[in-house]
Short mmCIF file of the C-alpha atoms (twelve columns), coordinates in Angstrom:
data_MODEL
# 
_entry.id   MODEL 
# 
loop_
_atom_site.group_PDB 
_atom_site.id 
_atom_site.type_symbol 
_atom_site.label_atom_id 
_atom_site.label_alt_id 
_atom_site.label_comp_id 
_atom_site.label_asym_id 
_atom_site.label_seq_id 
_atom_site.Cartn_x 
_atom_site.Cartn_y 
_atom_site.Cartn_z 
_atom_site.pdbx_PDB_model_num 
ATOM 1   C CA . UNK A 1   65.813 -42.310 59.475 1 
ATOM 2   C CA . UNK A 2   63.913 -39.573 57.832 1 
ATOM 3   C CA . UNK A 3   65.352 -37.289 55.137 1 
ATOM 4   C CA . UNK A 4   63.471 -33.957 54.506 1 
ATOM 5   C CA . UNK A 5   62.867 -33.236 50.862 1 
ATOM 6   C CA . UNK A 6   61.228 -29.748 49.700 1 
ATOM 7   C CA . UNK A 7   59.644 -28.645 46.426 1 
ATOM 8   C CA . UNK A 8   59.851 -24.857 46.415 1 
ATOM 9   C CA . UNK A 9   59.428 -22.219 43.895 1 
ATOM 10  C CA . UNK A 10  57.202 -19.896 41.930 1 
ATOM 11  C CA . UNK A 11  55.274 -21.416 39.075 1 
ATOM 12  C CA . UNK A 12  53.305 -19.893 36.209 1 
ATOM 13  C CA . UNK A 13  49.849 -21.177 34.959 1 
ATOM 14  C CA . UNK A 14  47.243 -20.393 32.585 1 
ATOM 15  C CA . UNK A 15  43.941 -21.696 33.401 1 
ATOM 16  C CA . UNK A 16  41.936 -24.005 31.075 1 
ATOM 17  C CA . UNK A 17  38.881 -24.167 33.253 1 
ATOM 18  C CA . UNK A 18  38.186 -25.265 36.703 1 
ATOM 19  C CA . UNK A 19  37.422 -28.765 35.470 1 
ATOM 20  C CA . UNK A 20  40.546 -29.089 33.434 1 
ATOM 21  C CA . UNK A 21  43.496 -28.892 35.816 1 
ATOM 22  C CA . UNK A 22  46.870 -28.430 33.999 1 
ATOM 23  C CA . UNK A 23  50.425 -28.941 35.161 1 
ATOM 24  C CA . UNK A 24  52.287 -25.948 36.444 1 
ATOM 25  C CA . UNK A 25  55.007 -24.454 34.372 1 
ATOM 26  C CA . UNK A 26  57.823 -25.588 34.886 1 
ATOM 27  C CA . UNK A 27  56.440 -28.945 35.848 1 
ATOM 28  C CA . UNK A 28  56.295 -29.835 39.724 1 
ATOM 29  C CA . UNK A 29  56.974 -33.453 40.271 1 
ATOM 30  C CA . UNK A 30  58.615 -35.895 42.823 1 
ATOM 31  C CA . UNK A 31  59.315 -39.522 42.644 1 
ATOM 32  C CA . UNK A 32  59.735 -41.720 45.667 1 
ATOM 33  C CA . UNK A 33  63.013 -43.561 45.790 1 
ATOM 34  C CA . UNK A 34  62.635 -47.331 45.381 1 
ATOM 35  C CA . UNK A 35  63.972 -48.080 48.804 1 
ATOM 36  C CA . UNK A 36  62.090 -45.358 50.620 1 
ATOM 37  C CA . UNK A 37  58.347 -44.276 51.471 1 
ATOM 38  C CA . UNK A 38  57.388 -40.798 51.807 1 
ATOM 39  C CA . UNK A 39  54.953 -38.486 53.651 1 
ATOM 40  C CA . UNK A 40  53.875 -35.078 52.878 1 
ATOM 41  C CA . UNK A 41  54.540 -32.963 55.929 1 
ATOM 42  C CA . UNK A 42  52.960 -29.585 54.901 1 
ATOM 43  C CA . UNK A 43  51.881 -27.620 51.849 1 
ATOM 44  C CA . UNK A 44  51.951 -23.777 51.826 1 
ATOM 45  C CA . UNK A 45  50.833 -22.013 48.582 1 
ATOM 46  C CA . UNK A 46  49.904 -18.632 47.242 1 
ATOM 47  C CA . UNK A 47  47.792 -17.409 44.251 1 
ATOM 48  C CA . UNK A 48  48.650 -14.063 42.629 1 
ATOM 49  C CA . UNK A 49  45.357 -14.145 40.614 1 
ATOM 50  C CA . UNK A 50  42.072 -12.422 41.446 1 
ATOM 51  C CA . UNK A 51  40.184 -15.810 40.941 1 
ATOM 52  C CA . UNK A 52  39.895 -18.849 42.871 1 
ATOM 53  C CA . UNK A 53  42.239 -21.651 41.878 1 
ATOM 54  C CA . UNK A 54  43.021 -24.887 43.329 1 
ATOM 55  C CA . UNK A 55  46.046 -27.225 43.344 1 
ATOM 56  C CA . UNK A 56  45.622 -30.776 42.525 1 
ATOM 57  C CA . UNK A 57  48.117 -33.180 43.750 1 
ATOM 58  C CA . UNK A 58  48.197 -36.484 41.654 1 
ATOM 59  C CA . UNK A 59  49.794 -39.724 42.594 1 
ATOM 60  C CA . UNK A 60  50.528 -41.851 39.581 1 
ATOM 61  C CA . UNK A 61  48.428 -39.831 37.409 1 
ATOM 62  C CA . UNK A 62  45.238 -40.041 39.826 1 
ATOM 63  C CA . UNK A 63  44.023 -37.220 41.812 1 
ATOM 64  C CA . UNK A 64  45.084 -37.590 45.528 1 
ATOM 65  C CA . UNK A 65  44.160 -34.148 47.186 1 
ATOM 66  C CA . UNK A 66  42.590 -30.946 46.120 1 
ATOM 67  C CA . UNK A 67  43.866 -27.523 47.765 1 
ATOM 68  C CA . UNK A 68  41.555 -24.684 47.045 1 
ATOM 69  C CA . UNK A 69  43.274 -21.082 47.055 1 
ATOM 70  C CA . UNK A 70  41.130 -17.944 47.196 1 
ATOM 71  C CA . UNK A 71  41.850 -14.896 45.176 1 
ATOM 72  C CA . UNK A 72  45.099 -13.422 45.949 1 
ATOM 73  C CA . UNK A 73  45.137 -15.709 48.878 1 
ATOM 74  C CA . UNK A 74  47.383 -18.243 50.523 1 
ATOM 75  C CA . UNK A 75  47.026 -21.377 52.492 1 
ATOM 76  C CA . UNK A 76  49.146 -23.486 54.932 1 
ATOM 77  C CA . UNK A 77  48.056 -26.993 55.310 1 
ATOM 78  C CA . UNK A 78  49.969 -28.921 58.102 1 
ATOM 79  C CA . UNK A 79  50.079 -32.718 57.971 1 
ATOM 80  C CA . UNK A 80  48.886 -32.650 54.380 1 
ATOM 81  C CA . UNK A 81  48.791 -36.442 54.058 1 
ATOM 82  C CA . UNK A 82  49.242 -38.914 56.901 1 
ATOM 83  C CA . UNK A 83  49.357 -42.089 54.810 1 
ATOM 84  C CA . UNK A 84  52.584 -43.284 53.314 1 
ATOM 85  C CA . UNK A 85  53.347 -42.755 49.621 1 
ATOM 86  C CA . UNK A 86  54.724 -46.050 48.317 1 
ATOM 87  C CA . UNK A 87  58.135 -46.473 46.651 1 
ATOM 88  C CA . UNK A 88  58.456 -45.412 43.068 1 
ATOM 89  C CA . UNK A 89  55.038 -43.375 43.288 1 
ATOM 90  C CA . UNK A 90  55.187 -40.329 41.052 1 
ATOM 91  C CA . UNK A 91  53.686 -37.128 42.595 1 
ATOM 92  C CA . UNK A 92  52.580 -34.365 40.336 1 
ATOM 93  C CA . UNK A 93  51.049 -30.922 41.066 1 
ATOM 94  C CA . UNK A 94  48.376 -29.422 38.783 1 
ATOM 95  C CA . UNK A 95  46.350 -26.239 38.884 1 
ATOM 96  C CA . UNK A 96  42.686 -25.667 38.088 1 
ATOM 97  C CA . UNK A 97  41.907 -22.192 37.308 1 
ATOM 98  C CA . UNK A 98  39.137 -20.269 35.169 1 
ATOM 99  C CA . UNK A 99  39.863 -20.475 31.632 1 
ATOM 100 C CA . UNK A 100 42.282 -17.584 30.415 1 
ATOM 101 C CA . UNK A 101 43.274 -16.816 34.108 1 
ATOM 102 C CA . UNK A 102 47.131 -16.224 34.164 1 
ATOM 103 C CA . UNK A 103 48.892 -16.193 37.287 1 
ATOM 104 C CA . UNK A 104 51.807 -17.421 39.531 1 
ATOM 105 C CA . UNK A 105 51.583 -19.823 42.146 1 
ATOM 106 C CA . UNK A 106 53.975 -19.767 45.177 1 
ATOM 107 C CA . UNK A 107 54.661 -23.374 46.297 1 
ATOM 108 C CA . UNK A 108 56.493 -24.794 49.477 1 
ATOM 109 C CA . UNK A 109 55.886 -28.441 50.105 1 
ATOM 110 C CA . UNK A 110 57.715 -30.346 52.775 1 
ATOM 111 C CA . UNK A 111 58.140 -33.956 52.551 1 
ATOM 112 C CA . UNK A 112 59.877 -36.904 54.551 1 
ATOM 113 C CA . UNK A 113 61.568 -39.843 52.996 1 
ATOM 114 C CA . UNK A 114 61.525 -42.733 55.354 1 
# 
């Protein structure tokens, strides 16, 4: 049986350079329950700044996927990750932005626990 989970909100950031992704504020994270696996079903995101940014999805501290978002743009990525995310994996969302760029990222992520 699948259980839907969502990560949704508006999160602030201050860029530290495109090569230096930093966690969103407040932190965006999710831990897969020990008796489940998870799949990311979709990702929607928006960028309030006039600069290119990207979202970096990390699993257990390692980069998993990059999602570039154009200036004052938005993206919708269906079927973000088709492989399973194993039990007790920790997912974290970071942002890469030009140094000093301040803005808001609107996030809507849909997951399924299986």
